[in-house]
Structure formats: structure tokens, C-alpha cells
mmCIF file of the N, C-alpha and C atoms, coordinates in Angstrom:
data_MODEL
# 
_entry.id   MODEL 
# 
loop_
_atom_site.group_PDB 
_atom_site.id 
_atom_site.type_symbol 
_atom_site.label_atom_id 
_atom_site.label_alt_id 
_atom_site.label_comp_id 
_atom_site.label_asym_id 
_atom_site.label_entity_id 
_atom_site.label_seq_id 
_atom_site.pdbx_PDB_ins_code 
_atom_site.Cartn_x 
_atom_site.Cartn_y 
_atom_site.Cartn_z 
_atom_site.occupancy 
_atom_site.B_iso_or_equiv 
_atom_site.pdbx_formal_charge 
_atom_site.auth_seq_id 
_atom_site.auth_comp_id 
_atom_site.auth_asym_id 
_atom_site.auth_atom_id 
_atom_site.pdbx_PDB_model_num 
ATOM 1   N N  . MET A 1 1  ? -114.757 -86.354 212.259 1.00 0.00 ? 1  MET A N  1 
ATOM 2   C CA . MET A 1 1  ? -116.349 -85.645 211.695 1.00 0.00 ? 1  MET A CA 1 
ATOM 3   C C  . MET A 1 1  ? -115.899 -84.371 212.221 1.00 0.00 ? 1  MET A C  1 
ATOM 4   N N  . SER A 1 2  ? -116.182 -83.063 211.417 1.00 0.00 ? 2  SER A N  1 
ATOM 5   C CA . SER A 1 2  ? -115.662 -81.936 211.630 1.00 0.00 ? 2  SER A CA 1 
ATOM 6   C C  . SER A 1 2  ? -116.515 -80.918 212.815 1.00 0.00 ? 2  SER A C  1 
ATOM 7   N N  . GLU A 1 3  ? -115.930 -80.170 213.282 1.00 0.00 ? 3  GLU A N  1 
ATOM 8   C CA . GLU A 1 3  ? -116.677 -79.612 214.159 1.00 0.00 ? 3  GLU A CA 1 
ATOM 9   C C  . GLU A 1 3  ? -117.380 -78.667 213.278 1.00 0.00 ? 3  GLU A C  1 
ATOM 10  N N  . LYS A 1 4  ? -118.693 -78.065 214.160 1.00 0.00 ? 4  LYS A N  1 
ATOM 11  C CA . LYS A 1 4  ? -119.278 -77.124 213.067 1.00 0.00 ? 4  LYS A CA 1 
ATOM 12  C C  . LYS A 1 4  ? -118.819 -75.783 214.213 1.00 0.00 ? 4  LYS A C  1 
ATOM 13  N N  . VAL A 1 5  ? -118.681 -74.539 213.531 1.00 0.00 ? 5  VAL A N  1 
ATOM 14  C CA . VAL A 1 5  ? -118.476 -73.137 213.628 1.00 0.00 ? 5  VAL A CA 1 
ATOM 15  C C  . VAL A 1 5  ? -119.170 -72.480 213.352 1.00 0.00 ? 5  VAL A C  1 
ATOM 16  N N  . LEU A 1 6  ? -119.546 -71.890 214.337 1.00 0.00 ? 6  LEU A N  1 
ATOM 17  C CA . LEU A 1 6  ? -120.827 -70.313 213.823 1.00 0.00 ? 6  LEU A CA 1 
ATOM 18  C C  . LEU A 1 6  ? -119.614 -69.670 213.429 1.00 0.00 ? 6  LEU A C  1 
ATOM 19  N N  . ARG A 1 7  ? -119.584 -68.549 212.345 1.00 0.00 ? 7  ARG A N  1 
ATOM 20  C CA . ARG A 1 7  ? -119.028 -67.888 211.170 1.00 0.00 ? 7  ARG A CA 1 
ATOM 21  C C  . ARG A 1 7  ? -120.087 -67.231 210.426 1.00 0.00 ? 7  ARG A C  1 
ATOM 22  N N  . ARG A 1 8  ? -119.761 -65.765 210.112 1.00 0.00 ? 8  ARG A N  1 
ATOM 23  C CA . ARG A 1 8  ? -120.317 -64.754 208.977 1.00 0.00 ? 8  ARG A CA 1 
ATOM 24  C C  . ARG A 1 8  ? -120.110 -65.291 208.213 1.00 0.00 ? 8  ARG A C  1 
ATOM 25  N N  . THR A 1 9  ? -120.498 -65.850 206.754 1.00 0.00 ? 9  THR A N  1 
ATOM 26  C CA . THR A 1 9  ? -119.822 -65.862 205.545 1.00 0.00 ? 9  THR A CA 1 
ATOM 27  C C  . THR A 1 9  ? -119.572 -64.515 204.668 1.00 0.00 ? 9  THR A C  1 
ATOM 28  N N  . ARG A 1 10 ? -118.368 -64.973 203.983 1.00 0.00 ? 10 ARG A N  1 
ATOM 29  C CA . ARG A 1 10 ? -118.092 -63.920 203.015 1.00 0.00 ? 10 ARG A CA 1 
ATOM 30  C C  . ARG A 1 10 ? -118.335 -63.715 201.806 1.00 0.00 ? 10 ARG A C  1 
ATOM 31  N N  . GLY A 1 11 ? -119.197 -64.315 200.992 1.00 0.00 ? 11 GLY A N  1 
ATOM 32  C CA . GLY A 1 11 ? -119.468 -64.253 200.134 1.00 0.00 ? 11 GLY A CA 1 
ATOM 33  C C  . GLY A 1 11 ? -121.085 -64.386 200.087 1.00 0.00 ? 11 GLY A C  1 
ATOM 34  N N  . GLY A 1 12 ? -121.652 -65.158 200.435 1.00 0.00 ? 12 GLY A N  1 
ATOM 35  C CA . GLY A 1 12 ? -123.348 -65.472 200.813 1.00 0.00 ? 12 GLY A CA 1 
ATOM 36  C C  . GLY A 1 12 ? -124.094 -64.474 201.382 1.00 0.00 ? 12 GLY A C  1 
ATOM 37  N N  . GLY A 1 13 ? -123.615 -63.584 201.911 1.00 0.00 ? 13 GLY A N  1 
ATOM 38  C CA . GLY A 1 13 ? -123.934 -62.353 202.594 1.00 0.00 ? 13 GLY A CA 1 
ATOM 39  C C  . GLY A 1 13 ? -124.909 -61.045 201.760 1.00 0.00 ? 13 GLY A C  1 
ATOM 40  N N  . ILE A 1 14 ? -125.887 -60.824 202.426 1.00 0.00 ? 14 ILE A N  1 
ATOM 41  C CA . ILE A 1 14 ? -126.168 -59.619 201.844 1.00 0.00 ? 14 ILE A CA 1 
ATOM 42  C C  . ILE A 1 14 ? -125.946 -58.638 202.477 1.00 0.00 ? 14 ILE A C  1 
ATOM 43  N N  . VAL A 1 15 ? -126.070 -58.326 203.545 1.00 0.00 ? 15 VAL A N  1 
ATOM 44  C CA . VAL A 1 15 ? -126.166 -57.200 204.487 1.00 0.00 ? 15 VAL A CA 1 
ATOM 45  C C  . VAL A 1 15 ? -124.407 -57.296 205.595 1.00 0.00 ? 15 VAL A C  1 
ATOM 46  N N  . ALA A 1 16 ? -124.365 -58.379 206.195 1.00 0.00 ? 16 ALA A N  1 
ATOM 47  C CA . ALA A 1 16 ? -123.195 -58.668 207.075 1.00 0.00 ? 16 ALA A CA 1 
ATOM 48  C C  . ALA A 1 16 ? -123.161 -60.205 207.118 1.00 0.00 ? 16 ALA A C  1 
ATOM 49  N N  . GLY A 1 17 ? -123.468 -60.606 206.558 1.00 0.00 ? 17 GLY A N  1 
ATOM 50  C CA . GLY A 1 17 ? -123.377 -62.229 206.274 1.00 0.00 ? 17 GLY A CA 1 
ATOM 51  C C  . GLY A 1 17 ? -123.765 -63.003 207.702 1.00 0.00 ? 17 GLY A C  1 
ATOM 52  N N  . VAL A 1 18 ? -124.548 -62.254 208.278 1.00 0.00 ? 18 VAL A N  1 
ATOM 53  C CA . VAL A 1 18 ? -125.360 -63.218 209.852 1.00 0.00 ? 18 VAL A CA 1 
ATOM 54  C C  . VAL A 1 18 ? -126.610 -64.020 209.576 1.00 0.00 ? 18 VAL A C  1 
ATOM 55  N N  . CYS A 1 19 ? -127.114 -64.270 208.460 1.00 0.00 ? 19 CYS A N  1 
ATOM 56  C CA . CYS A 1 19 ? -128.311 -65.036 207.886 1.00 0.00 ? 19 CYS A CA 1 
ATOM 57  C C  . CYS A 1 19 ? -127.641 -66.118 207.445 1.00 0.00 ? 19 CYS A C  1 
ATOM 58  N N  . SER A 1 20 ? -127.022 -65.608 206.564 1.00 0.00 ? 20 SER A N  1 
ATOM 59  C CA . SER A 1 20 ? -126.296 -67.106 205.482 1.00 0.00 ? 20 SER A CA 1 
ATOM 60  C C  . SER A 1 20 ? -124.994 -67.854 206.685 1.00 0.00 ? 20 SER A C  1 
ATOM 61  N N  . GLY A 1 21 ? -124.383 -67.175 207.617 1.00 0.00 ? 21 GLY A N  1 
ATOM 62  C CA . GLY A 1 21 ? -124.039 -67.735 208.420 1.00 0.00 ? 21 GLY A CA 1 
ATOM 63  C C  . GLY A 1 21 ? -124.720 -68.864 209.380 1.00 0.00 ? 21 GLY A C  1 
ATOM 64  N N  . LEU A 1 22 ? -125.794 -68.311 209.775 1.00 0.00 ? 22 LEU A N  1 
ATOM 65  C CA . LEU A 1 22 ? -127.081 -69.426 210.566 1.00 0.00 ? 22 LEU A CA 1 
ATOM 66  C C  . LEU A 1 22 ? -127.414 -70.081 209.769 1.00 0.00 ? 22 LEU A C  1 
ATOM 67  N N  . GLY A 1 23 ? -127.858 -69.726 208.333 1.00 0.00 ? 23 GLY A N  1 
ATOM 68  C CA . GLY A 1 23 ? -127.968 -71.064 207.556 1.00 0.00 ? 23 GLY A CA 1 
ATOM 69  C C  . GLY A 1 23 ? -127.149 -72.185 207.398 1.00 0.00 ? 23 GLY A C  1 
ATOM 70  N N  . GLU A 1 24 ? -125.858 -71.798 207.279 1.00 0.00 ? 24 GLU A N  1 
ATOM 71  C CA . GLU A 1 24 ? -124.447 -72.410 206.731 1.00 0.00 ? 24 GLU A CA 1 
ATOM 72  C C  . GLU A 1 24 ? -124.794 -73.732 208.419 1.00 0.00 ? 24 GLU A C  1 
ATOM 73  N N  . PHE A 1 25 ? -124.449 -73.110 209.437 1.00 0.00 ? 25 PHE A N  1 
ATOM 74  C CA . PHE A 1 25 ? -124.187 -73.603 211.057 1.00 0.00 ? 25 PHE A CA 1 
ATOM 75  C C  . PHE A 1 25 ? -125.735 -74.728 211.007 1.00 0.00 ? 25 PHE A C  1 
ATOM 76  N N  . TYR A 1 26 ? -126.484 -74.166 210.737 1.00 0.00 ? 26 TYR A N  1 
ATOM 77  C CA . TYR A 1 26 ? -127.623 -75.045 211.131 1.00 0.00 ? 26 TYR A CA 1 
ATOM 78  C C  . TYR A 1 26 ? -128.606 -75.688 210.141 1.00 0.00 ? 26 TYR A C  1 
ATOM 79  N N  . GLY A 1 27 ? -127.841 -75.538 208.561 1.00 0.00 ? 27 GLY A N  1 
ATOM 80  C CA . GLY A 1 27 ? -128.083 -77.002 207.643 1.00 0.00 ? 27 GLY A CA 1 
ATOM 81  C C  . GLY A 1 27 ? -129.654 -75.893 207.188 1.00 0.00 ? 27 GLY A C  1 
ATOM 82  N N  . ILE A 1 28 ? -130.029 -74.506 207.191 1.00 0.00 ? 28 ILE A N  1 
ATOM 83  C CA . ILE A 1 28 ? -131.234 -74.490 206.567 1.00 0.00 ? 28 ILE A CA 1 
ATOM 84  C C  . ILE A 1 28 ? -130.467 -72.987 205.674 1.00 0.00 ? 28 ILE A C  1 
ATOM 85  N N  . ASN A 1 29 ? -131.834 -73.185 204.770 1.00 0.00 ? 29 ASN A N  1 
ATOM 86  C CA . ASN A 1 29 ? -131.454 -72.114 204.143 1.00 0.00 ? 29 ASN A CA 1 
ATOM 87  C C  . ASN A 1 29 ? -131.453 -70.409 204.709 1.00 0.00 ? 29 ASN A C  1 
ATOM 88  N N  . PRO A 1 30 ? -130.498 -69.952 203.755 1.00 0.00 ? 30 PRO A N  1 
ATOM 89  C CA . PRO A 1 30 ? -130.352 -68.789 204.347 1.00 0.00 ? 30 PRO A CA 1 
ATOM 90  C C  . PRO A 1 30 ? -131.325 -67.832 204.553 1.00 0.00 ? 30 PRO A C  1 
ATOM 91  N N  . TRP A 1 31 ? -132.433 -67.869 203.136 1.00 0.00 ? 31 TRP A N  1 
ATOM 92  C CA . TRP A 1 31 ? -133.767 -67.323 203.558 1.00 0.00 ? 31 TRP A CA 1 
ATOM 93  C C  . TRP A 1 31 ? -134.462 -67.725 204.547 1.00 0.00 ? 31 TRP A C  1 
ATOM 94  N N  . TRP A 1 32 ? -134.686 -68.160 205.659 1.00 0.00 ? 32 TRP A N  1 
ATOM 95  C CA . TRP A 1 32 ? -135.646 -68.443 206.299 1.00 0.00 ? 32 TRP A CA 1 
ATOM 96  C C  . TRP A 1 32 ? -135.206 -67.657 207.664 1.00 0.00 ? 32 TRP A C  1 
ATOM 97  N N  . PHE A 1 33 ? -133.682 -67.314 207.828 1.00 0.00 ? 33 PHE A N  1 
ATOM 98  C CA . PHE A 1 33 ? -133.214 -66.599 208.718 1.00 0.00 ? 33 PHE A CA 1 
ATOM 99  C C  . PHE A 1 33 ? -133.512 -65.162 208.081 1.00 0.00 ? 33 PHE A C  1 
ATOM 100 N N  . ARG A 1 34 ? -133.699 -65.022 206.763 1.00 0.00 ? 34 ARG A N  1 
ATOM 101 C CA . ARG A 1 34 ? -133.725 -63.504 206.534 1.00 0.00 ? 34 ARG A CA 1 
ATOM 102 C C  . ARG A 1 34 ? -135.134 -63.087 206.961 1.00 0.00 ? 34 ARG A C  1 
ATOM 103 N N  . LEU A 1 35 ? -135.936 -64.141 206.540 1.00 0.00 ? 35 LEU A N  1 
ATOM 104 C CA . LEU A 1 35 ? -137.923 -63.673 206.568 1.00 0.00 ? 35 LEU A CA 1 
ATOM 105 C C  . LEU A 1 35 ? -138.070 -63.804 208.204 1.00 0.00 ? 35 LEU A C  1 
ATOM 106 N N  . ALA A 1 36 ? -137.359 -64.513 209.018 1.00 0.00 ? 36 ALA A N  1 
ATOM 107 C CA . ALA A 1 36 ? -137.268 -64.504 210.784 1.00 0.00 ? 36 ALA A CA 1 
ATOM 108 C C  . ALA A 1 36 ? -136.961 -62.822 210.853 1.00 0.00 ? 36 ALA A C  1 
ATOM 109 N N  . PHE A 1 37 ? -135.744 -62.524 210.650 1.00 0.00 ? 37 PHE A N  1 
ATOM 110 C CA . PHE A 1 37 ? -135.468 -60.690 211.128 1.00 0.00 ? 37 PHE A CA 1 
ATOM 111 C C  . PHE A 1 37 ? -135.953 -60.123 210.211 1.00 0.00 ? 37 PHE A C  1 
ATOM 112 N N  . LEU A 1 38 ? -137.180 -59.935 208.945 1.00 0.00 ? 38 LEU A N  1 
ATOM 113 C CA . LEU A 1 38 ? -137.807 -59.302 208.573 1.00 0.00 ? 38 LEU A CA 1 
ATOM 114 C C  . LEU A 1 38 ? -139.264 -59.242 209.223 1.00 0.00 ? 38 LEU A C  1 
ATOM 115 N N  . ILE A 1 39 ? -139.699 -60.424 209.824 1.00 0.00 ? 39 ILE A N  1 
ATOM 116 C CA . ILE A 1 39 ? -141.100 -60.501 210.247 1.00 0.00 ? 39 ILE A CA 1 
ATOM 117 C C  . ILE A 1 39 ? -140.405 -59.865 211.973 1.00 0.00 ? 39 ILE A C  1 
ATOM 118 N N  . ALA A 1 40 ? -139.735 -59.867 212.291 1.00 0.00 ? 40 ALA A N  1 
ATOM 119 C CA . ALA A 1 40 ? -139.553 -59.415 213.457 1.00 0.00 ? 40 ALA A CA 1 
ATOM 120 C C  . ALA A 1 40 ? -139.301 -57.719 213.697 1.00 0.00 ? 40 ALA A C  1 
ATOM 121 N N  . PHE A 1 41 ? -138.245 -57.138 212.518 1.00 0.00 ? 41 PHE A N  1 
ATOM 122 C CA . PHE A 1 41 ? -138.010 -55.590 212.164 1.00 0.00 ? 41 PHE A CA 1 
ATOM 123 C C  . PHE A 1 41 ? -139.700 -54.771 212.004 1.00 0.00 ? 41 PHE A C  1 
ATOM 124 N N  . LEU A 1 42 ? -140.743 -55.754 211.401 1.00 0.00 ? 42 LEU A N  1 
ATOM 125 C CA . LEU A 1 42 ? -141.799 -55.175 211.359 1.00 0.00 ? 42 LEU A CA 1 
ATOM 126 C C  . LEU A 1 42 ? -142.735 -54.035 212.553 1.00 0.00 ? 42 LEU A C  1 
ATOM 127 N N  . PRO A 1 43 ? -142.213 -54.851 213.929 1.00 0.00 ? 43 PRO A N  1 
ATOM 128 C CA . PRO A 1 43 ? -143.438 -54.368 214.963 1.00 0.00 ? 43 PRO A CA 1 
ATOM 129 C C  . PRO A 1 43 ? -142.793 -52.900 215.013 1.00 0.00 ? 43 PRO A C  1 
ATOM 130 N N  . GLY A 1 44 ? -141.585 -52.716 214.690 1.00 0.00 ? 44 GLY A N  1 
ATOM 131 C CA . GLY A 1 44 ? -141.249 -51.133 214.900 1.00 0.00 ? 44 GLY A CA 1 
ATOM 132 C C  . GLY A 1 44 ? -139.879 -50.715 214.376 1.00 0.00 ? 44 GLY A C  1 
ATOM 133 N N  . GLY A 1 45 ? -138.927 -52.193 214.294 1.00 0.00 ? 45 GLY A N  1 
ATOM 134 C CA . GLY A 1 45 ? -137.567 -52.295 213.933 1.00 0.00 ? 45 GLY A CA 1 
ATOM 135 C C  . GLY A 1 45 ? -136.696 -52.774 214.780 1.00 0.00 ? 45 GLY A C  1 
ATOM 136 N N  . ILE A 1 46 ? -136.846 -52.552 216.278 1.00 0.00 ? 46 ILE A N  1 
ATOM 137 C CA . ILE A 1 46 ? -135.915 -52.328 217.016 1.00 0.00 ? 46 ILE A CA 1 
ATOM 138 C C  . ILE A 1 46 ? -136.253 -54.596 217.645 1.00 0.00 ? 46 ILE A C  1 
ATOM 139 N N  . PRO A 1 47 ? -136.841 -55.025 217.611 1.00 0.00 ? 47 PRO A N  1 
ATOM 140 C CA . PRO A 1 47 ? -137.287 -56.306 217.795 1.00 0.00 ? 47 PRO A CA 1 
ATOM 141 C C  . PRO A 1 47 ? -136.156 -57.101 216.724 1.00 0.00 ? 47 PRO A C  1 
ATOM 142 N N  . GLY A 1 48 ? -136.463 -56.798 215.217 1.00 0.00 ? 48 GLY A N  1 
ATOM 143 C CA . GLY A 1 48 ? -135.623 -57.251 214.445 1.00 0.00 ? 48 GLY A CA 1 
ATOM 144 C C  . GLY A 1 48 ? -134.114 -56.985 214.534 1.00 0.00 ? 48 GLY A C  1 
ATOM 145 N N  . LEU A 1 49 ? -133.832 -55.629 214.687 1.00 0.00 ? 49 LEU A N  1 
ATOM 146 C CA . LEU A 1 49 ? -132.518 -55.021 214.387 1.00 0.00 ? 49 LEU A CA 1 
ATOM 147 C C  . LEU A 1 49 ? -131.588 -55.525 215.756 1.00 0.00 ? 49 LEU A C  1 
ATOM 148 N N  . LEU A 1 50 ? -132.140 -55.383 216.553 1.00 0.00 ? 50 LEU A N  1 
ATOM 149 C CA . LEU A 1 50 ? -131.180 -54.735 217.913 1.00 0.00 ? 50 LEU A CA 1 
ATOM 150 C C  . LEU A 1 50 ? -130.797 -56.385 217.851 1.00 0.00 ? 50 LEU A C  1 
ATOM 151 N N  . PRO A 1 51 ? -131.132 -57.708 217.442 1.00 0.00 ? 51 PRO A N  1 
ATOM 152 C CA . PRO A 1 51 ? -130.333 -59.167 217.642 1.00 0.00 ? 51 PRO A CA 1 
ATOM 153 C C  . PRO A 1 51 ? -129.684 -58.902 216.198 1.00 0.00 ? 51 PRO A C  1 
ATOM 154 N N  . TYR A 1 52 ? -130.323 -58.456 215.255 1.00 0.00 ? 52 TYR A N  1 
ATOM 155 C CA . TYR A 1 52 ? -129.193 -58.929 213.765 1.00 0.00 ? 52 TYR A CA 1 
ATOM 156 C C  . TYR A 1 52 ? -127.521 -58.017 213.956 1.00 0.00 ? 52 TYR A C  1 
ATOM 157 N N  . ILE A 1 53 ? -128.105 -56.816 215.057 1.00 0.00 ? 53 ILE A N  1 
ATOM 158 C CA . ILE A 1 53 ? -126.758 -56.028 215.211 1.00 0.00 ? 53 ILE A CA 1 
ATOM 159 C C  . ILE A 1 53 ? -125.974 -56.493 216.560 1.00 0.00 ? 53 ILE A C  1 
ATOM 160 N N  . ILE A 1 54 ? -126.559 -57.763 217.210 1.00 0.00 ? 54 ILE A N  1 
ATOM 161 C CA . ILE A 1 54 ? -125.651 -58.047 218.402 1.00 0.00 ? 54 ILE A CA 1 
ATOM 162 C C  . ILE A 1 54 ? -125.088 -59.405 217.603 1.00 0.00 ? 54 ILE A C  1 
ATOM 163 N N  . LEU A 1 55 ? -125.870 -59.981 216.959 1.00 0.00 ? 55 LEU A N  1 
ATOM 164 C CA . LEU A 1 55 ? -125.228 -60.914 216.269 1.00 0.00 ? 55 LEU A CA 1 
ATOM 165 C C  . LEU A 1 55 ? -124.080 -60.401 215.053 1.00 0.00 ? 55 LEU A C  1 
ATOM 166 N N  . TRP A 1 56 ? -124.005 -59.627 214.303 1.00 0.00 ? 56 TRP A N  1 
ATOM 167 C CA . TRP A 1 56 ? -123.093 -58.872 213.496 1.00 0.00 ? 56 TRP A CA 1 
ATOM 168 C C  . TRP A 1 56 ? -121.835 -58.587 214.689 1.00 0.00 ? 56 TRP A C  1 
ATOM 169 N N  . ILE A 1 57 ? -121.854 -58.234 215.814 1.00 0.00 ? 57 ILE A N  1 
ATOM 170 C CA . ILE A 1 57 ? -120.998 -57.826 216.577 1.00 0.00 ? 57 ILE A CA 1 
ATOM 171 C C  . ILE A 1 57 ? -120.506 -59.145 217.424 1.00 0.00 ? 57 ILE A C  1 
ATOM 172 N N  . VAL A 1 58 ? -121.221 -60.224 217.332 1.00 0.00 ? 58 VAL A N  1 
ATOM 173 C CA . VAL A 1 58 ? -120.737 -61.287 218.358 1.00 0.00 ? 58 VAL A CA 1 
ATOM 174 C C  . VAL A 1 58 ? -120.178 -62.255 217.357 1.00 0.00 ? 58 VAL A C  1 
ATOM 175 N N  . ILE A 1 59 ? -121.007 -62.756 216.250 1.00 0.00 ? 59 ILE A N  1 
ATOM 176 C CA . ILE A 1 59 ? -120.353 -63.868 215.319 1.00 0.00 ? 59 ILE A CA 1 
ATOM 177 C C  . ILE A 1 59 ? -118.971 -63.482 214.673 1.00 0.00 ? 59 ILE A C  1 
ATOM 178 N N  . PRO A 1 60 ? -117.658 -64.007 214.632 1.00 0.00 ? 60 PRO A N  1 
ATOM 179 C CA . PRO A 1 60 ? -116.949 -63.684 213.696 1.00 0.00 ? 60 PRO A CA 1 
ATOM 180 C C  . PRO A 1 60 ? -116.368 -63.923 212.339 1.00 0.00 ? 60 PRO A C  1 
ATOM 181 N N  . ARG A 1 61 ? -116.327 -63.249 211.315 1.00 0.00 ? 61 ARG A N  1 
ATOM 182 C CA . ARG A 1 61 ? -116.128 -63.484 210.158 1.00 0.00 ? 61 ARG A CA 1 
ATOM 183 C C  . ARG A 1 61 ? -115.281 -64.445 209.894 1.00 0.00 ? 61 ARG A C  1 
ATOM 184 N N  . ALA A 1 62 ? -115.447 -65.032 208.655 1.00 0.00 ? 62 ALA A N  1 
ATOM 185 C CA . ALA A 1 62 ? -114.779 -66.278 208.479 1.00 0.00 ? 62 ALA A CA 1 
ATOM 186 C C  . ALA A 1 62 ? -113.886 -66.328 207.416 1.00 0.00 ? 62 ALA A C  1 
# 
């Protein structure tokens, strides 16, 4: 059994590969993560942008 590792993807990402990496890790279509970040971004930007930037820094590149 292979161990799942959270990594940002190289080819599937639109901006930094955060959503595609999360989607691959959890087995969910990355579109859902993109939608969640978009919804969090709407009330003023910071609630969606800050977690995305933190994940961009914390999650290593594949």
C-alpha cells in the first residue's frame, strides 16, 4: 500500500498547483477546491487568498 503525500502538482495546476495537489491527495476533483477558494475569496479577498498563499508556501512541489 502506497503512502499518500501531499504535494503541489506540476502539470495540473492553474496558478501554483495547490488545488490540484489537494484534489489528488483527497481523491476529489480539484475543481471543488478551486470553487471553495473562490467562494472564500469573494467576501473581501483575504479569507481566500491568505490560506492559498500559506498552502503555496507550506506544500512542497512534486
